[in-house]
C-alpha positions in Angstrom: 118.0 114.0 51.2 114.5 113.7 49.5 111.6 112.9 51.6 109.2 110.1 51.0 106.5 110.7 48.7 102.9 111.9 49.7 101.6 108.5 49.0 103.7 106.8 51.1 103.3 108.5 54.3 100.4 106.3 55.4 102.5 103.6 55.4 105.4 105.5 57.1 103.1 106.0 60.1 101.5 102.5 60.2 104.8 100.7 60.2 105.9 103.0 63.3 102.7 102.2 65.1 103.6 97.9 64.6 107.2 98.9 66.0 106.0 101.0 68.9 103.5 98.0 69.8 106.5 95.3 69.5 108.7 97.3 71.5 106.1 98.0 74.4 103.6 95.6 74.4 102.8 96.0 77.9 102.2 100.0 76.8 98.9 98.7 75.0 97.8 95.4 76.8 97.6 94.8 80.1 97.3 92.9 81.8 98.9 90.0 79.6 99.9 87.5 82.2 98.4 86.2 86.0 98.6 88.8 88.6 99.7 88.4 92.0 97.8 89.5 95.1 100.3 88.8 98.1 98.1 89.2 101.4 100.3 89.5 104.7 98.0 87.4 107.1 97.0 84.2 107.2 93.8 82.5 105.5 90.3 83.3 107.5 91.0 87.0 108.8 89.6 90.1 107.3 92.4 91.2 104.9 92.2 87.3 103.5 88.3 87.7 103.3 88.5 91.0 101.5 91.1 89.8 99.1 89.0 86.6 98.4 85.9 89.0 97.3 87.8 90.7 95.0 90.0 88.7 93.8 87.5 86.1 91.1 85.6 89.8 90.2 88.9 91.6 89.0 90.1 88.0 87.0 86.9 88.0 85.3 87.2 91.7 84.5 91.2 91.9 83.5 91.2 88.5 81.5 93.8 87.0 83.6 93.9 85.5 87.1 94.6 86.7 90.1 96.3 85.2 92.5 96.0 85.4 96.4 99.4 84.8 97.7 99.1 84.6 101.9 102.6 85.6 103.7 101.8 85.8 107.3 104.5 87.3 109.7 105.5 89.7 111.2 102.2 91.6 111.5 102.2 91.7 108.0 106.1 93.1 107.9 106.8 90.3 105.7 104.5 90.2 102.9 105.3 93.8 102.5 109.1 93.5 102.1 108.2 90.5 99.2 106.4 93.6 97.3 108.7 95.7 97.8 112.0 94.0 96.0 109.3 92.4 93.2 109.2 94.1 90.0 107.4 97.1 88.9 106.2 95.6 86.4 102.4 95.6 87.4 101.9 92.3 88.2 102.3 92.2 91.9 100.5 93.7 94.3 100.3 94.1 98.0 97.0 93.9 100.1 97.7 96.9 102.4 96.5 97.7 105.7 97.2 100.2 108.6 100.3 97.9 109.8 101.9 99.3 106.6 102.8 102.7 108.2 102.5 101.3 111.7 105.2 98.4 111.7 108.5 100.6 110.9 107.8 102.4 113.9 107.3 99.0 115.7 109.4 96.9 114.6 113.7 98.0 114.6 114.1 97.1 111.1 111.7 97.0 108.4 112.9 96.5 104.6 111.0 98.9 103.0 109.7 102.5 103.5 106.0 102.9 103.8 105.8 106.0 101.3 109.0 105.8 98.9 108.9 102.0 97.5 105.0 101.9 96.6 102.8 103.0 94.1 99.2 103.7 95.8 96.4 102.2 93.3 93.2 102.5 95.4 91.4 102.4 98.7 89.1 98.8 98.9 87.5 99.0 102.5 87.4 101.0 105.9 86.2 99.8 109.0 86.6 100.1 113.2 87.8 96.9 115.3 85.3 96.2 117.9 86.0 95.2 121.8 84.8 91.9 122.4 85.1 89.5 125.3 83.2 86.4 125.7 80.0 86.6 127.2 81.3 85.0 130.6 83.6 88.1 131.3 82.6 90.1 133.9 83.0 93.5 132.6 79.9 94.1 130.3 81.1 97.4 129.3 84.2 99.7 128.0 84.2 101.1 131.4 83.9 98.4 133.9 87.2 97.1 131.6 88.9 99.7 132.6 87.9 99.5 136.0 89.0 95.5 136.5 91.9 96.1 134.6 93.2 99.3 137.3 91.8 96.9 140.4 94.0 93.7 139.1 96.9 95.4 137.4 99.0 92.7 135.1 96.5 89.8 136.0 93.9 90.4 133.1 95.2 89.1 129.6 94.1 90.6 126.0 94.3 89.0 122.7 95.2 90.0 119.3 95.9 88.7 115.5 99.4 88.9 116.4 102.4 91.2 117.5 102.4 94.5 115.6 99.2 93.9 114.3 96.5 96.5 114.0 94.5 94.5 116.7 97.5 95.0 118.9 98.0 98.5 118.4 94.4 99.3 119.3 95.0 98.0 122.6 98.0 99.3 123.1 96.7 102.6 122.7 93.6 101.6 124.5 96.2 100.9 127.3 98.6 104.0 126.9 95.0 106.5 127.6 93.3 104.5 130.2 96.7 104.1 132.1 96.3 100.4 132.6 98.7 97.1 132.8 97.5 93.7 130.7 99.1 91.1 129.5 99.6 90.5 125.6 98.8 87.4 124.0 99.7 87.2 120.1 97.9 84.8 117.8 99.2 83.7 114.2 95.8 85.5 112.8 92.4 87.2 113.5 90.6 83.6 113.0 93.0 81.3 116.0 92.8 84.9 118.0 88.4 84.7 117.4 88.4 81.1 118.1 90.0 81.1 121.4 87.9 84.1 122.5 84.6 82.1 122.0 85.9 79.4 123.9 86.9 81.6 126.6 90.7 80.7 126.6 91.0 84.1 126.3 88.4 86.5 127.6 88.7 89.8 125.7 90.6 91.8 122.7 89.9 94.1 119.7 88.9 92.0 117.1 88.6 92.2 113.4 84.8 92.9 110.9 85.1 88.6 111.3 83.9 88.9 114.5 80.5 90.3 113.6 78.9 87.2 112.9 79.7 86.3 116.4 78.7 89.5 117.8 75.3 88.3 116.3 74.7 84.5 117.6 75.9 85.6 120.8 78.8 84.2 121.3 80.8 87.2 122.0 79.8 90.1 123.7 80.7 93.5 122.1 81.9 96.3 124.3 83.1 99.1 121.9 84.4 100.0 118.9 87.3 102.0 117.6 85.6 104.6 115.7 84.7 107.7 116.7 81.1 107.4 117.4 79.0 104.1 116.6 79.2 102.2 113.7 76.6 100.9 111.4 78.6 97.8 111.0 78.2 97.0 114.7 74.8 98.1 115.8 73.9 98.6 119.7 77.5 98.6 120.2 79.1 102.2 121.8 81.8 104.0 120.5 84.9 103.4 123.4 85.7 106.8 122.8 82.4 107.1 125.3 84.5 105.6 128.3 88.1 106.9 126.7 87.9 110.7 125.5 90.2 111.1 121.8 90.2 107.0 121.4 89.8 106.6 117.7 91.5 103.8 115.4 89.4 103.2 112.2 91.5 100.4 109.7 91.6 100.2 105.6 92.6 98.0 103.4 94.1 99.1 100.3 95.9 97.9 97.2 99.5 99.1 96.6 102.3 98.2 93.5 105.9 98.4 93.8 107.5 102.0 93.4 107.8 102.7 89.4 104.8 100.6 89.0 103.6 101.3 85.5 100.5 104.0 85.0 98.7 102.2 82.6 98.9 99.0 85.1 98.1 101.4 88.5 94.7 103.1 86.6 93.5 99.8 85.2 93.5 98.3 88.2 92.2 101.2 90.2 89.6 101.5 87.6 88.2 97.5 87.8 88.6 97.6 91.2 86.4 100.6 91.8 83.8 99.5 89.3 83.8 96.0 91.4 83.4 97.6 94.4 79.9 99.8 93.2 78.7 95.9 92.6 75.7 95.1 95.2 76.4 91.5 95.3 79.8 92.2 96.4 78.9 95.6 98.1 76.6 93.7 100.1 78.8 91.0 101.0 81.9 93.1 102.1 79.3 94.6 104.3 78.2 91.3 105.6 82.2 91.0 106.8 81.8 93.7 109.3 83.7 96.6 106.2 82.6 99.4 104.7 83.3 99.4 100.8 85.3 102.6 99.8 87.5 102.7 96.5 89.8 105.8 95.7 91.7 107.4 93.1 95.6 106.5 93.2 96.2 110.1 94.1 93.1 110.1 97.1 94.8 106.6 98.8 98.8 108.2 98.4 97.2 110.8 100.3 95.4 108.7 103.1 98.7 106.9 103.4 101.0 109.9 103.8 98.4 111.3 106.5 98.5 107.7 108.3 102.3 107.8 108.2 102.8 111.3 109.9 99.8 110.2 112.6 100.6 106.8 114.0 104.7 106.2 114.4 104.2 109.1 117.5 101.0 107.3 118.4 103.2 104.2 119.0 106.5 105.4 120.2 104.1 107.1 123.1 102.5 104.0 123.9 106.1 101.9 124.2 104.2 99.6 121.7 106.9 96.9 120.6 106.5 93.5 119.1 106.4 90.7 122.5 
């Protein structure tokens, strides 16, 4: 059989390209429809606040709406399971937090594996939690809180953003290291937790970066930050580690997609989000919220998740942490 004449070969190449573009449009253009960003916590908390800063900017850059979908419950498990089961087409993302690797150790059954069922896209921000108390609370420092808790075992009540959340984990680790007994009062999100701490209904607890505004206003007192050393995010607040050697919890938010997500989708979102995080107004907004913008490559974020997955489950088990 004779081949195409030389004059016909350019036309053959054009036809081949057209066929390829029809057969696999997503390989050439992404996104072509709205993207859902699932957040595993209620509106008003840190994850939601971060999502609502990033989503509009990302919508502008990719030319498609990025829709924030709050699916609170079980410390983020419900949202994580939704994304794990979603089509791996690049149109569903999860705002992932440290609870991503903690929850499988806390709950007896979760419908996902934190590594095998997800594709890392990028980190967004990182931040410590802050141990806060109502101004009338008798303990003025972390050391005083420990002494008070030991003198009244089981009678002090601390708040968290919910069972299995990172604010719950931070206190369980604190209790384990200080050998103190306290009563857990879980809330449905960080916003509700802060409201009741400000009112004095529950006197203390580890809070998200959303507490920084209330600290500045004097509505709450900062006893300690969970980073290994004092943080610029919470000026004047010492590290918990000064009273509890070895204590450190640094939370992070990032973006993941279901396992097997198209590489072009992962790289497009990674590129655009990292550009967004470099914008002066975006950075200033995130810092005001009490977070430090980071960004990363997909590979670096995957390594972080793997590292945290090795670190936290043994700590959760040793602390005997379970959802109430």
